[in-house]
N, C-alpha and C positions, 0 to 999 in steps of 0.2 A: 543502641544503634540499630537502625532499620536495615532490613534485608530486602533485596529485590529479586524477583523471578522474571525471566523473560519467556515469551511464547513466540514460536515461529511455526508457520506452516510452509510446506515445500513440496514441489513436484519437479523432478528433473533439474535440480539446482546444483549439480556437481561443480559447475564453474564458479559458483558464488558462495556456497555454504561455508567453506573454510575461512574466507575473509570475514564473513558475518560472525562466525563463532569466535575466531581469534580476537575480534574487536571487543568481545564481551568478557573475556577471561580477566579476572582480577577485580572486576567491578560488579558483575552480575553473579549472584550467589546460587542461583538455581535456574537451569536452562531446560525448557520443555520444547522439544522439536517433534511436530507431527508431520509425517510424510504420507502423501497420497499414495494409496496402494497401486495406482496405475503407473507410478514412477518406474522408468526402465533404465536409469543410469546408476551411477555409484554414490548418489546422495547419502543413502543409509550407511554404506561402507565407510565413507569419509567421516560422517558425524559420529558413528558408534565408536570410533577410535578415541574420541575425547572422553576422558574419565568424568564420571559424575553427571553426565547429561542424560535426561530421560528422553530417549529416542524411540518413537513408536510409529509403526506403519498401520494406517487405518483406511477403511473404505471412505471415499469422499462423501461428505455430508453437506457440502456448500460452505462458502467462506465463513459466514457468521456462526453456524452451528459447530463447525470444526474448531473455530477459535474459542467459542464458549466451552467446548470440550477440553481444550488445552488449559483454559482457566481453572477447570476443576482439578487438574493434575498439578498445578503450581503450588509449591509449598508455602509461599509467602503471600501476604496481603497485597504488597506493592508489586505491580506488574509493569514491565517494559515490553510493549508489543513491537516487534521488529520483523520485517520481511527478510527472506533469505538473500535478496539482492541489495540489502542495505548494510551499512557499517557505522558503528559508533565511532565518532572522531575522538582524537585525543582530548580536545577541549571539552567535549560532552562527557567523556569519561571522568574528567576532573570535577565537573559540575555534579555528576551523579554521586561521586564519592562525598562531596559536600552535602548533598541532599540526604544521604544515608545517616548523616550525623545531625540532622535538623529535626525540627518538629513541624511537619507539613501543615500549611494553612488550608490548602485546597484538596479536593477529592481527586483531581487529575491535573496534568500539566501537558501543554502542547510543546512541540518542537518544530523548528524549521528544517526543511530538507533541501539539500543541494542535489538536484536531479541531473544526472549525466545522460545525455542523449547522443548516441553515436560517438561516444568518447568525450563529449564536451559538456562542461557544466553550463546549463541554460540559466543565465542570470536574469533574463527578462521573459517576455512572452507570457507573463502571468504565472510562471512556474516557480518563481522564488519570491518570498520565502515559503509559500505553500504550507503553512503551519497545519499540523495534524496532532491530535491528542494521542500520545504514545505511552506516557507514564501515568498510571492510575491505581487507585485502591480498588481491588476487585469486589469489595463489599458494597461499592457505590457505583458500579458500572457493568454494563453488559453490551455485547455487540448486537446491533440492530439486524433486521432480516433482509436488507437489500441484497440482491443477487450478486452485484458487483459494486466495488468501491464502498464496501460496508464501513460503518463507523461505530463509534461508541455512544451509548446513551448514558450520560453521567448525572448522578444526583449530587448536587452541590456545585461549588464554584470551580473554575478551571484557571490555573496559573500558567506561567510562561517559563520555559527553560531558555536560557540565553544562547546556547550553542547549538550547532547544526548536526544533523544526521545525514550521512552520504547515501544517496539512492542511485544505484547503477541500473537505471530502468530499462534502457534499450541499447545494447551494445552493437546491434546490427539492424538493418532494415528487415531482414528475414525474421529476426526475433520479434520486431514490432508487429509485423503482420500475422505471426503465429498467435499473438495475443489479440490482435485486432478482431479476428473472426469470432473468437469466443466472447470477448467483452461486449461487442456490439449486439450479439445475440442475447446475452444476459440483460443488457440495458434495455433492449426492445421488449423483453419479457416483463421487466419491471413496469414499463409504461403500459403494456397490454393489460397487466393485472390491475392497473389503476383505471382501466377503461378509457385510456387516452386514444383519441382519434387523430388521423394525419390530415394535414392541409397542404395545399400547394406551397404555402409559405415555409413549411418545414423542410421542403426540398430545395426551394430557391433562395430563401432569405436566411435561414439559420446557418447553413454552411458558409455562405459568403460573409455574413456578419461576424462569425467566429474567426474567420481568417483575418478580417479587417481589425478585429479587437486584439487578436494575438500579435499580428505582425506590425500594425501601425500604432494603435492606442497603447498597447503594452510593450512597445519598443522591441518587438521580436527581430526587427532588422538589425539591431545591435548584436544579436547572436549569430550574425553571419549566415552562411549557407545552411547551417544547422537550424537556425530560426525559421528560414523560409521553408525548408523541408518539413519541419514540425508543424507549422501553421497549415500547410497544404494537407498533410496527413490528418491533422485534427479536424479539418473541414470535411475530409472524406469520411472520417469516423462518424460525424454527426449525420451526414447524408445517409450512410449505410445503416445507422441505428434506426432512422425513421423509415427507410425502405423496408427493413425487416419488420418494423411495427406494422407498416401497410400490409405486408404479406401475411402477418398473423391475423390481422383484422379481416383480411380477404378470405381466409380459410374458413371462417365461421359463418359466412353468408350462405 
């Protein structure tokens, strides 16, 4: 029978971490939680009360490097990567139980996420199913070096898990914009390191087209006022990312 380890990285996640950990009990055999040393809330206190969890506070090394560090601490070859604001659903738990009794064909498996924005599951807007690789054999996968929205580089094929993972991404507008500033800066840095230049179209066309794609082409209007707010905020994200890239390029002249 296969065993699965999970890896989680967290910073100020006291409102989410209990839900995340509770969803893993009974199906995940080994949990590795890495907490950013700049955390100022009760994340560590809450998590350390769970028996058998490897909970460690470390200096931040970036998303990819921190997750690769967590991989080195995991006791099992099969890894389920889960974020602190996510939750394994009952249906996915059952599927993972079945997986542990199988002979896997692939090196990794993707899962669909139900993303909740301001308390509502966003079923359209291009946000669902939003499949991501989350279950993988660590002998055939490593995290890439992107500063934000890092992913896995997998050797071998990737299969599909049928059931969903819940993602409670932005419970409030304040929370969204706390991430907004950090993520746009990291995204701009990635483009800058690729020597990307900024054009007028990046400011005028890309944000407008993204809004049109999310709200009209991907049926964001069916998500109600949440879909409208999300499309507008996403458009602003693109504009800000390229404005920050323009600023970075300007500084070296």
